[in-house]
C-alpha positions as CSV (number, residue, x, y, z in Angstrom):
1,M,0.1,1.0,19.1
2,E,2.4,4.0,19.6
3,R,2.1,6.5,22.4
4,G,2.7,10.2,22.4
5,L,3.6,12.2,25.5
6,G,1.5,10.6,28.3
7,G,0.2,8.0,25.9
8,L,-2.2,5.3,26.8
9,G,-0.5,2.5,28.8
10,N,-1.6,-1.1,29.4
11,A,-4.0,0.0,32.1
12,G,-5.4,2.8,30.1
13,F,-8.3,0.9,28.5
14,G,-9.9,0.1,31.8
15,Q,-9.3,3.6,33.2
16,A,-10.6,5.3,30.2
17,L,-13.9,3.5,30.6
18,G,-14.3,4.7,34.2
19,Q,-15.2,8.0,35.8
20,W,-12.4,10.3,36.6
21,G,-12.4,12.3,39.9
22,S,-10.2,15.2,40.9
23,G,-6.5,14.5,40.9
24,G,-6.9,11.6,38.5
25,S,-8.4,9.2,41.1
26,C,-10.0,6.1,39.7
27,H,-13.6,5.0,40.3
28,C,-13.8,2.1,37.9
29,G,-14.0,-0.7,40.5
30,P,-12.0,-3.9,40.0
31,L,-10.6,-2.7,36.7
32,C,-8.2,-0.4,38.6
33,S,-5.7,-1.5,41.2
34,A,-4.2,1.9,42.0
35,P,-4.7,5.6,41.3
36,H,-3.2,6.9,38.0
37,P,-1.2,10.1,38.0
38,G,-3.5,11.7,35.4
39,P,-6.5,11.1,33.1
40,H,-6.1,9.3,29.8
41,Y,-8.9,9.7,27.3
42,L,-8.1,7.8,24.1
43,L,-9.0,4.1,24.0
44,P,-6.5,1.8,22.3
45,P,-7.7,0.4,18.9
46,I,-8.9,-3.2,19.0
47,H,-7.1,-3.7,15.6
48,E,-3.9,-2.0,14.9
49,V,-3.9,-3.0,11.2
50,I,-6.8,-2.0,9.1
51,H,-7.2,-3.8,5.8
52,S,-8.7,-2.2,2.7
53,R,-8.6,-2.1,-1.1
54,R,-8.0,0.6,-3.6
55,G,-11.2,2.5,-4.3
56,A,-12.9,1.5,-1.1
57,T,-14.1,3.7,1.8
58,T,-12.3,2.7,5.0
59,T,-12.4,3.9,8.6
60,L,-9.5,4.3,11.0
61,P,-10.9,4.1,14.6
62,C,-10.2,6.6,17.3
63,V,-12.5,6.8,20.3
64,L,-12.4,8.8,23.5
65,G,-13.3,7.0,26.7
66,A,-14.4,10.4,28.2
67,P,-14.3,13.9,26.8
68,P,-11.7,16.4,28.2
69,P,-13.1,19.9,29.0
70,S,-11.6,21.3,25.8
71,Y,-9.5,19.5,23.2
72,K,-8.5,19.0,19.6
73,V,-7.9,15.8,17.7
74,R,-5.3,15.8,15.0
75,W,-4.9,13.1,12.5
76,S,-1.6,12.7,10.6
77,K,0.1,10.2,8.3
78,V,3.7,9.0,9.0
79,E,5.5,9.2,5.7
80,P,7.8,6.1,5.3
81,G,11.5,6.8,5.0
82,E,11.0,10.6,5.5
83,L,10.8,10.8,9.3
84,R,7.9,13.3,9.1
85,E,4.2,13.4,9.6
86,T,1.8,15.0,7.2
87,P,-1.4,16.5,8.8
88,I,-4.7,15.3,7.4
89,L,-7.4,16.7,9.6
90,I,-7.9,18.7,12.9
91,T,-11.2,18.8,14.8
92,N,-12.4,20.3,18.1
93,G,-15.4,17.9,18.2
94,L,-17.7,20.4,16.4
95,H,-15.8,21.6,13.4
96,A,-13.1,19.9,11.3
97,R,-10.5,21.1,8.8
98,G,-8.7,19.0,6.2
99,Y,-5.2,19.5,5.0
100,G,-3.2,18.3,2.0
101,P,-4.4,16.0,-0.8
102,L,-5.7,13.4,1.6
103,G,-7.7,15.9,3.6
104,G,-10.1,16.4,0.6
105,R,-11.1,12.7,0.9
106,A,-11.1,12.5,4.7
107,R,-13.8,13.3,7.2
108,M,-14.8,12.5,10.8
109,R,-17.1,9.6,11.2
110,R,-19.0,11.2,14.2
111,G,-20.9,8.0,15.1
112,H,-21.4,9.4,18.6
113,R,-20.1,12.4,20.6
114,L,-16.9,10.5,21.6
115,D,-16.1,9.3,18.1
116,A,-13.0,10.8,16.5
117,S,-12.5,8.1,13.9
118,L,-11.2,9.1,10.4
119,V,-13.1,8.0,7.3
120,I,-11.1,8.0,4.0
121,A,-13.1,7.8,0.8
122,G,-11.7,6.4,-2.5
123,V,-8.6,4.8,-1.0
124,R,-5.5,5.2,-3.2
125,L,-2.3,3.3,-3.3
126,E,-0.4,6.1,-1.6
127,D,-2.8,6.0,1.3
128,E,-1.2,2.8,2.7
129,G,0.9,3.5,5.7
130,R,1.0,4.5,9.4
131,Y,-1.6,6.9,10.8
132,R,-1.7,8.7,14.2
133,C,-4.7,10.0,16.1
134,E,-3.5,12.6,18.6
135,L,-5.6,14.2,21.4
136,I,-4.4,17.7,22.3
137,N,-6.0,18.9,25.5
138,G,-3.5,21.6,26.5
139,I,-2.1,19.6,29.5
140,E,-1.0,16.2,28.4
141,D,-1.2,15.0,24.9
142,E,-2.0,11.4,24.0
143,S,-1.9,9.4,20.7
144,V,-2.8,6.1,19.2
145,A,-1.4,4.8,16.0
146,M,-2.5,2.2,13.4
147,T,-1.6,0.9,10.0
148,L,-3.7,1.0,6.9
149,R,-2.8,-1.9,4.7
150,L,-4.0,-2.5,1.2
151,E,-4.6,-5.9,-0.3
152,G,-2.4,-5.9,-3.4
153,V,0.3,-7.5,-5.5
154,V,4.0,-6.7,-5.9
155,F,5.7,-7.0,-9.3
156,P,9.3,-6.4,-10.4
157,Y,9.8,-3.9,-13.2
158,Q,12.6,-2.9,-15.5
159,P,12.4,-0.8,-18.7
160,S,13.1,-1.9,-22.3
161,R,16.8,-0.7,-21.9
162,G,17.4,-3.7,-19.6
163,R,18.1,-4.2,-15.9
164,Y,19.5,-1.8,-13.4
165,Q,18.5,1.5,-15.2
166,F,16.7,3.3,-12.5
167,N,17.8,5.6,-9.7
168,Y,15.4,5.9,-6.9
169,Y,13.4,8.7,-8.3
170,E,13.1,7.1,-11.8
171,A,12.0,3.9,-10.2
172,K,9.3,5.7,-8.3
173,Q,8.1,7.4,-11.5
174,A,8.2,4.1,-13.5
175,C,5.9,2.4,-10.9
176,E,3.5,5.3,-11.0
177,E,3.4,5.1,-14.8
178,Q,2.5,1.4,-14.6
179,D,-0.5,2.0,-12.3
180,G,1.5,1.3,-9.1
181,R,3.9,2.8,-6.6
182,L,7.2,1.6,-5.2
183,A,6.5,-1.3,-2.8
184,T,7.4,-1.1,0.9
185,Y,9.5,-3.7,2.6
186,A,6.4,-5.1,4.3
187,Q,4.7,-5.5,0.9
188,L,7.8,-7.2,-0.6
189,Y,8.0,-9.5,2.4
190,Q,4.3,-10.5,2.0
191,A,4.8,-11.1,-1.7
192,W,7.9,-13.3,-0.9
193,T,5.9,-15.5,1.5
194,E,3.3,-15.9,-1.3
195,G,5.9,-17.1,-3.8
196,L,7.7,-14.1,-5.4
197,D,11.1,-15.3,-6.4
198,W,13.2,-12.7,-8.3
199,C,17.0,-12.5,-8.6
200,N,17.4,-8.8,-9.7
201,A,17.7,-6.2,-7.0
202,G,15.1,-3.4,-6.9
203,W,14.3,-0.1,-5.1
204,L,11.7,0.0,-2.3
205,L,9.8,3.0,-1.1
206,E,12.0,3.4,2.0
207,G,15.0,3.9,-0.2
208,S,16.5,0.4,0.4
209,V,17.4,-2.1,-2.3
210,R,16.5,-5.8,-2.0
211,Y,15.5,-8.9,-3.9
212,P,13.4,-12.0,-2.8
213,V,14.9,-15.4,-3.3
214,L,13.0,-18.7,-2.8
215,T,15.1,-21.0,-5.1
216,A,18.9,-21.2,-4.8
217,R,20.7,-20.2,-8.0
218,A,24.3,-21.1,-9.1
219,L,26.8,-18.4,-8.5
220,R,24.2,-16.3,-6.7
221,W,24.2,-15.6,-2.9
222,P,22.3,-16.4,-0.8
223,R,21.9,-20.2,-1.3
224,S,18.8,-20.3,1.0
225,A,15.4,-18.7,0.8
226,R,15.5,-15.1,2.1
227,I,15.2,-11.5,1.2
228,R,18.6,-10.3,0.3
229,S,19.3,-6.7,1.2
230,Y,21.8,-4.2,-0.3
231,G,20.8,-1.7,2.5
232,P,20.2,2.0,1.9
233,R,21.8,3.3,-1.4
234,D,22.4,6.7,-3.0
235,R,19.0,7.6,-4.4
236,K,20.5,9.7,-7.2
237,R,23.6,7.8,-8.2
238,D,22.9,4.1,-7.7
239,R,20.8,2.2,-10.3
240,Y,18.6,-0.9,-9.9
241,D,15.3,-2.2,-11.0
242,A,12.0,-1.4,-9.2
243,F,9.6,-3.4,-7.1
244,C,6.1,-1.9,-7.7
245,F,2.9,-2.5,-5.7
246,T,-0.7,-2.2,-7.1
247,S,-4.1,-3.1,-5.8
248,A,-7.6,-3.9,-7.0
249,L,-8.9,-2.2,-10.2
250,S,-12.1,-0.2,-10.6
251,G,-12.3,-1.4,-14.2
252,H,-11.4,-4.6,-16.0
253,V,-8.8,-6.1,-18.3
254,F,-9.7,-8.1,-21.4
255,F,-7.7,-9.7,-24.2
256,V,-8.1,-8.9,-27.9
257,P,-6.7,-11.6,-30.1
258,G,-4.9,-11.0,-33.4
259,R,-1.4,-10.4,-35.0
260,L,-1.0,-6.8,-34.1
261,S,1.8,-4.3,-33.9
262,L,1.9,-1.9,-30.9
263,S,0.2,0.9,-32.8
264,E,-2.5,-1.5,-34.0
265,A,-2.9,-2.7,-30.4
266,H,-3.6,0.9,-29.3
267,A,-6.2,1.3,-32.1
268,A,-7.8,-2.0,-31.3
269,C,-8.4,-1.0,-27.7
270,R,-9.6,2.5,-28.6
271,R,-12.3,0.9,-30.9
272,R,-13.6,-0.9,-27.9
273,G,-13.7,2.2,-25.7
274,A,-10.6,1.2,-23.8
275,M,-6.9,1.8,-23.5
276,V,-3.9,-0.6,-23.8
277,A,-3.4,-2.0,-20.3
278,K,-0.5,-1.1,-18.1
279,V,1.7,-3.6,-16.4
280,G,0.0,-2.9,-13.0
281,H,-3.4,-3.4,-14.6
282,L,-2.4,-6.9,-15.8
283,Y,-1.0,-7.9,-12.5
284,A,-4.1,-6.7,-10.6
285,A,-6.4,-8.5,-13.0
286,W,-4.4,-11.7,-12.6
287,K,-4.3,-11.4,-8.8
288,F,-7.8,-10.2,-8.1
289,S,-9.9,-11.3,-11.1
290,G,-8.2,-14.6,-11.9
291,L,-7.3,-13.5,-15.4
292,D,-5.9,-16.6,-17.2
293,Q,-4.8,-16.2,-20.8
294,C,-2.2,-18.2,-22.6
295,D,-1.6,-15.6,-25.3
296,G,1.0,-12.9,-25.4
297,G,-0.4,-9.4,-25.6
298,W,1.0,-5.9,-25.9
299,L,1.0,-3.6,-22.9
300,A,1.3,0.2,-22.8
301,D,5.0,0.2,-22.0
302,G,5.8,-1.8,-25.2
303,S,6.2,-5.1,-23.4
304,V,4.4,-8.4,-24.2
305,R,3.1,-10.5,-21.3
306,F,0.4,-12.9,-20.4
307,P,-1.2,-14.0,-17.1
308,I,-1.4,-17.6,-16.0
309,T,-3.6,-18.6,-13.0
310,T,-3.6,-22.4,-13.8
311,P,-0.2,-23.5,-15.0
312,R,-0.3,-26.1,-17.8
313,P,2.0,-27.6,-20.4
314,R,3.0,-25.3,-23.4
315,C,1.9,-22.3,-21.5
316,G,4.9,-20.5,-20.0
317,G,6.9,-23.6,-19.0
318,L,6.8,-22.8,-15.3
319,P,4.9,-24.8,-12.6
320,D,3.6,-21.8,-10.7
321,P,1.0,-19.1,-11.4
322,G,2.3,-15.7,-12.5
323,V,2.5,-13.1,-15.2
324,R,4.9,-14.3,-17.9
325,S,6.9,-11.9,-20.1
326,F,8.2,-12.0,-23.7
327,G,10.2,-8.8,-23.0
328,F,10.0,-5.8,-25.3
329,P,9.7,-6.9,-29.0
330,R,10.1,-4.4,-31.8
331,P,6.9,-2.2,-31.8
332,Q,6.4,-3.0,-35.5
333,Q,6.4,-6.7,-34.8
334,A,2.8,-7.9,-35.6
335,D,2.8,-11.2,-33.7
336,Y,0.7,-10.6,-30.7
337,G,-2.8,-9.7,-29.4
338,T,-3.3,-7.0,-26.8
339,Y,-4.6,-6.5,-23.3
340,C,-7.0,-3.6,-22.9
341,Y,-8.2,-1.9,-19.8
342,S,-11.6,-0.3,-19.5
343,E,-13.1,1.7,-16.7
C-alpha cells in the first residue's frame, strides 16, 4: 500500500473504525494507544494484489471507515515506465464521472454508503497495473494503492526477418498484433519461475531489455539461472526481440488438418466461421485450455507452430511442455494444417 499526503499509517485501520471527536481525539477503546493528530478515513485494503482474467469483471476495493463532511474520491492508474497517473473516475459519493478509455468500463460499486470501490467490466490486457484510490477532502488527502494482476502467459516473439529487428515501439506494436502486449518485468519474472528459458534479449513494457535463463549455455553469460538485464535502452535506436503477454481467451482455438499453404489456411478457417489464430491465441489456448496437438499449423503471422501439453517422443524433441516453432516457411509451402480461432 502507498500513501498520499497524510496517508493511512499502521494505526489507521483501528482508528478509522472508531468514532472521531473534535481535534482528532480517539474513542475506539483499546485499539488506540494515543490521540492521532488528525482523522484518517480510508481503510487499508486487505489484499494489495487483485487477481483477474481478461474479459472478467473485477473489483478494486476502497472503503471509508467514516465519511468526511464533504469529499471526493479519485481513482487513477499509474502508468508503468511513464511516471504519470491517468484519471479513471471521480465521485463525490452521489455522482461519478469517468475519464479516458477505461472510464467507459468503470463504475462505482456502491455496496453501501462508505463504499468507494471501483468495478472494471470486460478486463483487458492493458488494464493490468497499479491503481490508486485517493480521498480528497480539502484538508488532508489520503490514498491507498493496489495492483491488478492478470493471469496470463509470456511468450518471446520475433518477426520473419530474424532476431533483433524491433525498436521499442515496433515491439509494442508487434505484441498487440499477436493478441498481446509487451510484458512487464513482473510478468517475465513469473514466467521464468514457471520455466521460461530463452536466450534472446527482448523489450519489456517499462523500456528495459532482458532475457530469462534457466539452463547454462556455452559462450553465453550468465552461467547460472537468472534474468539477465541489459538495462534501459534507446527506445528508437536499439533493436531486440519482444516479450509479449496475453491472457485467457473469450473464444477457442482448434486445429484443421491438411497440407495447406498459408492462403489455403486462411480459406479453411473462414469456411468454419473463424480466422487463422494469432501467436497469442495459440499460447493462451495452450496455457488455459490445455491445447495439445503434435501437428504444425499455420498462424496469422506466417509462422508454423504447435502446442504440447504432454511431452512425448517424436513430438518436438524437448522434455518440457511448450509451444514449438517451425519458424516461417514459404507461404506457398503446402505442408501444414492450420490453427483457427473462433469467438
